[in-house]
C-alpha positions in Angstrom: 16.8 25.7 23.1 16.6 22.4 25.1 20.0 21.4 23.9 21.4 24.8 24.9 19.9 24.4 28.3 21.6 21.0 28.7 24.9 22.6 27.8 24.3 25.3 30.4 23.6 22.7 33.0 27.0 21.1 32.0 28.8 24.3 32.9 26.7 24.8 35.9 26.9 21.3 37.4 30.2 20.2 36.0 28.9 17.1 34.2 28.1 16.4 30.6 24.4 16.2 29.4 23.1 12.7 29.3 22.4 12.8 25.5 26.0 13.9 25.0 27.3 10.9 27.0 25.1 8.4 25.1 26.3 10.0 21.8 29.9 9.6 22.9 29.3 6.0 23.9 27.7 5.2 20.6 30.3 7.1 18.6 28.5 9.0 15.9 26.6 12.1 14.9 23.6 9.9 14.0 23.2 9.0 17.6 23.4 12.7 18.5 20.6 13.4 16.0 18.4 10.7 17.5 19.1 11.8 21.1 18.8 15.6 20.5 15.5 15.2 18.6 13.4 12.9 20.7 12.0 10.6 18.1 8.5 9.3 18.7 8.2 5.6 18.0 6.2 4.9 14.9 4.9 1.7 16.6 4.2 -1.5 14.8 0.4 -1.5 14.8 -2.0 0.0 12.2 -2.7 3.2 14.0 1.0 3.9 14.7 2.1 3.2 11.2 -0.8 5.2 9.7 0.0 8.3 11.8 3.8 8.3 11.7 4.0 6.8 8.2 1.1 7.5 5.8 -0.1 10.6 7.5 3.2 12.0 8.9 6.0 11.0 6.4 6.1 12.1 2.8 8.2 9.1 1.6 5.9 6.5 3.2 2.8 8.4 2.1 3.9 8.5 -1.6 5.2 5.0 -1.6 1.9 3.5 -0.2 -0.1 5.6 -2.6 2.1 4.7 -5.6 1.6 0.9 -5.0 -2.1 1.2 -4.0 -3.1 3.4 -6.9 -1.1 1.4 -9.5 -2.6 -1.9 -8.2 -6.1 -0.5 -8.1 -5.8 0.8 -11.7 -5.0 -2.7 -13.1 -8.2 -3.9 -14.9 -9.7 -7.3 -14.3 -10.4 -10.2 -16.7 -13.0 -12.7 -15.6 -13.0 -16.4 -16.5 -16.1 -18.5 -15.8 -15.4 -22.2 -16.1 -12.1 -21.4 -17.9 -13.9 -19.2 -20.5 -13.5 -15.5 -20.6 -16.7 -13.6 -20.0 -17.2 -9.9 -20.4 -20.7 -9.5 -18.9 -21.1 -11.0 -15.4 -22.6 -9.9 -12.1 -19.2 -10.3 -10.4 -17.6 -7.7 -12.8 -20.5 -5.4 -12.1 -20.0 -5.8 -8.3 -16.3 -5.2 -8.5 -16.9 -2.0 -10.6 -19.1 -0.7 -7.9 -18.7 -2.6 -4.6 -21.1 -0.4 -2.7 -22.9 2.9 -2.9 -20.0 4.8 -1.2 -17.1 3.6 -3.3 -16.1 2.8 -6.9 -14.1 -0.2 -7.7 -10.8 1.9 -7.8 -11.7 3.5 -4.4 -12.4 0.1 -2.9 -9.3 -1.6 -4.1 -7.0 1.3 -3.3 -8.2 1.2 0.3 -7.8 -2.6 0.4 -4.2 -2.4 -0.8 -3.6 0.5 1.6 -4.8 -1.7 4.5 -2.4 -4.4 3.5 0.5 -2.0 3.4 -0.2 -0.5 6.8 -1.6 -3.5 8.6 -0.7 -6.6 6.6 -4.5 -7.5 6.8 -7.6 -6.5 4.9 -11.1 -7.6 5.8 -14.0 -7.6 3.2 -17.5 -8.1 4.5 -20.3 -9.0 2.0 -23.8 -7.7 2.1 -26.4 -10.2 1.0 -30.1 -9.4 0.4 -32.5 -12.1 -0.5 -29.7 -14.7 -0.7 -27.8 -12.7 -3.4 -24.5 -10.8 -3.0 -25.3 -7.1 -3.3 -22.3 -5.2 -1.9 -18.8 -5.5 -0.5 -17.5 -3.4 2.4 -14.0 -3.0 3.9 -13.6 -3.2 7.6 -10.8 -1.1 9.2 -8.1 -3.6 10.4 -7.6 -2.0 13.8 -11.2 -2.5 14.6 -11.2 -6.2 13.9 -10.2 -8.8 16.5 -9.8 -12.5 15.8 -11.5 -15.0 18.2 -9.7 -18.3 18.5 -11.4 -21.6 19.2 -10.1 -24.3 21.6 -8.0 -25.7 18.8 -6.4 -22.3 18.1 -8.1 -21.7 14.8 -10.3 -18.6 14.2 -14.0 -19.2 14.9 -15.2 -15.6 14.6 -14.1 -12.0 14.1 -15.2 -9.2 16.5 -15.7 -5.8 14.8 -15.8 -2.8 17.0 -17.0 0.6 15.8 -18.9 3.5 17.4 -18.9 1.8 20.8 -20.7 -1.2 19.4 -19.2 -4.7 18.9 -20.6 -7.4 16.7 -19.4 -10.9 16.0 -18.9 -12.3 12.5 -18.6 -16.0 12.2 -15.4 -17.2 10.5 -16.9 -20.4 9.1 -20.2 -19.9 7.3 -21.7 -20.9 3.9 -21.4 -18.6 2.0 -18.5 -16.9 3.8 -19.5 -14.0 6.1 -16.0 -12.3 5.8 -12.9 -12.5 3.6 -9.6 -12.1 5.4 -6.7 -11.2 3.2 -3.3 -11.2 4.9 0.4 -11.0 4.1 2.9 -13.5 5.4 3.8 -13.2 9.0 6.5 -15.5 10.4 5.4 -15.2 14.0 1.6 -15.2 13.7 -0.8 -17.9 12.6 -3.7 -15.5 11.9 -2.5 -12.0 11.4 -0.5 -10.5 8.5 2.7 -8.5 8.8 2.7 -4.9 7.5 5.5 -4.2 5.0 5.9 -0.7 6.5 6.5 -2.2 9.9 9.8 -3.7 8.7 11.0 -0.1 8.2 9.6 1.3 11.4 13.2 2.2 12.6 13.9 4.0 9.4 10.6 5.8 9.7 11.5 7.0 13.1 14.8 8.2 11.9 13.4 10.1 8.9 10.7 11.7 11.0 13.4 12.7 13.5 15.4 14.3 10.7 12.3 16.3 9.7 11.8 17.5 13.3 15.5 18.3 13.6 15.3 20.6 10.5 12.1 22.2 11.8 13.7 22.8 15.2 16.8 24.3 13.6 14.6 26.8 11.7 12.7 27.6 14.8 15.9 28.4 16.6 17.2 30.9 13.9 18.7 28.2 11.7 21.9 28.3 13.6 23.9 25.7 15.5 23.5 25.6 19.2 25.9 27.3 21.5 26.7 27.7 25.2 26.3 30.5 27.6 29.4 30.3 29.9 29.2 32.0 33.3 32.6 33.5 34.1 32.3 35.6 37.3 35.4 37.3 38.5 35.3 35.7 41.9 34.1 32.3 40.8 30.8 30.6 41.7 27.6 29.6 39.9 24.3 31.2 39.0 21.7 31.1 41.6 18.5 29.2 40.8 16.6 32.4 40.4 19.2 33.8 38.0 19.3 30.6 36.0 15.5 30.4 35.6 15.4 34.1 34.6 18.1 33.6 32.0 16.3 30.6 30.6 13.0 32.5 30.3 14.7 35.4 28.6 16.4 33.2 26.0 13.1 31.4 25.2 11.0 34.5 25.0 13.5 36.8 23.4 15.6 34.8 21.0 13.9 31.6 20.0 11.7 31.3 16.9 11.9 32.5 13.2 10.5 36.0 14.0 13.5 36.7 16.3 16.2 35.3 14.0 19.4 37.4 14.0 18.5 39.4 17.1 21.7 40.3 19.0 22.2 38.7 22.4 22.6 41.0 25.3 25.0 39.5 27.9 25.7 40.8 31.4 27.2 39.7 34.7 30.1 37.6 33.5 28.2 35.7 30.7 30.0 34.8 27.5 28.6 33.1 24.4 30.5 30.2 22.9 29.3 29.0 19.5 29.2 25.3 19.0 28.8 23.8 15.5 28.5 20.3 14.1 29.1 20.0 10.4 26.8 17.8 8.3 29.8 15.7 7.6 30.3 15.0 11.3 26.6 14.1 11.7 26.4 12.3 8.3 23.0 13.9 8.4 22.0 14.0 4.7 23.1 10.5 4.0 21.3 9.2 7.1 18.1 10.8 6.0 18.4 9.5 2.4 19.3 6.1 3.7 16.2 6.0 5.9 14.1 7.1 2.9 15.5 4.3 0.8 14.7 1.7 3.5 11.1 3.0 3.7 10.6 2.8 -0.1 12.2 -0.7 -0.3 10.0 -2.1 2.5 7.0 -1.2 0.3 8.6 -2.6 -2.9 9.0 0.8 -4.5 12.3 1.6 -6.4 13.8 4.6 -4.6 14.4 6.2 -8.0 10.6 6.6 -8.5 10.5 8.7 -5.4 13.3 11.0 -6.3 15.6 9.7 -3.6 19.3 10.4 -4.5 22.0 7.9 -4.4 20.2 4.9 -5.9 21.6 3.6 -9.1 20.0 0.2 -9.1 18.1 0.8 -12.3 19.5 2.3 -15.5 16.5 4.6 -16.1 13.1 5.6 -14.9 11.3 3.3 -17.3 13.2 0.3 -16.0 12.4 1.2 -12.4 8.8 1.6 -13.3 8.7 -1.9 -14.9 10.3 -3.3 -11.8 7.6 -1.7 -9.7 4.9 -3.5 -11.6 6.7 -6.8 -12.0 8.0 -7.2 -8.5 5.4 -5.4 -6.4 2.1 -4.4 -8.1 1.3 -7.5 -10.1 2.2 -10.1 -7.4 -0.1 -8.1 -5.0 -2.9 -7.9 -7.6 -2.6 -11.6 -8.4 -2.8 -12.8 -4.8 -5.8 -10.5 -4.3 -7.4 -11.9 -7.4 -7.0 -15.5 -6.2 -8.7 -14.7 -2.9 -11.5 -12.8 -4.5 -12.0 -15.5 -7.1 -12.5 -18.2 -4.4 -14.7 -15.9 -2.4 -17.0 -15.0 -5.3 -17.2 -18.5 -6.7 -19.1 -19.7 -3.6 -21.7 -16.9 -4.0 -22.3 -17.4 -7.8 -22.1 -21.1 -7.8 -19.5 -21.5 -10.5 -15.8 -21.6 -10.9 -14.7 -18.0 -11.3 -11.1 -16.8 -11.9 -10.0 -13.2 -11.9 -6.8 -12.2 -13.6 -5.1 -8.8 -14.3 -5.5 -7.6 -17.9 -1.8 -7.0 -18.7 -2.6 -5.5 -22.1 -4.2 -2.5 -20.4 -1.3 -1.9 -18.0 0.5 1.2 -19.3 3.6 0.5 -17.2 4.2 -2.7 -19.2 3.4 -1.4 -22.7 7.0 -1.7 -23.8 7.2 -5.3 -22.7 4.0 -6.1 -24.5 5.2 -4.5 -27.7 8.4 -6.5 -27.6 6.4 -9.7 -27.0 4.2 -9.1 -30.0 7.2 -8.4 -32.2 8.9 -11.6 -31.1 5.8 -13.7 -31.6 4.9 -12.0 -34.9 8.4 -12.9 -36.3 8.1 -16.6 -35.2 7.4 -18.2 -38.6 7.3 -21.7 -37.0 4.1 -20.9 -35.1 0.7 -21.0 -36.5 -1.8 -18.1 -36.1 -3.6 -20.0 -33.4 -0.4 -20.7 -31.5 0.6 -17.0 -31.8 -2.8 -15.9 -30.4 -2.3 -18.3 -27.4 1.2 -17.1 -26.9 0.0 -13.5 -26.4 -2.8 -14.4 -24.1 -5.8 -15.0 -26.4 -7.9 -18.2 -26.5 -7.2 -19.0 -30.1 
């Protein structure tokens, strides 16, 4: 109805609506879509991306969950002083970091923080000098305190109206800060979803456009043209009464199809913009692809049409693991390994157990077949080639 009122003002005042002018200047139906549906900026911070992305956009929500759940499901192998160990306190801790979360819950939240903030903060709980629990701190509640030299000296954590300071340099460490590369910040990470904030705004605007279209009887907007016999304009009172009658009597799905009663020289002129003119569907799918690609998810896995990068679903799934999930898991494993080594007083190394990753089973079968057929390798060399210690 707001667009209809703008058109009415055009005929009343003799000037085009402002959004129509900007659309004309920018020369496209996509500009008209963004102007007619006032898009709310997704923002570039954690709260904005969480609300407009993970909580308000189905593509971003599924892409973040796909990466976080896949990465959290990758099992760990632990090496102590370069020897694989199956029973260790570090493995027990990672399986149940605290009383409120399992290992999968903890890691899924950690990877989610990295996707939406570019940062993840892990705080250890030590009792009697021993590491007992690990807890995640919400990134938007953590502030970095810089020293005179510009390096972090502490982290301020604010929750429930209370702020407490965590030292950045302590032995053993009082906090673990994981972050993704940020080209313009020395201390903060850059959220992958922030790179697609514009696409996120566009996709959300398209959803609101569709919702608004349904609320207004799923028909294109039109114009009420005042054509009195003796010329002139509607009086302010007449204009306001007409606007109220349109909003109360004809807007909304329950009033769809109701005939419009015109009087006093009013004439209805239908106005339509075809999807081809707006390039509406392709704009929405293009925005969805940008959102998926910013998070490293092949668009094919999200059912987004128009993406033929991968020959089939299995190939796209392997690409997800090889290009997104495993690099994320490995960098997290390195940070946790150094962090835990200081508590347990030995050199620990965490690594993903690729044999247990279902998404890579075909690659593993092919590797075993190639190594098994290599007659020039001894049994010990074959075992080493497939990841065993001989």
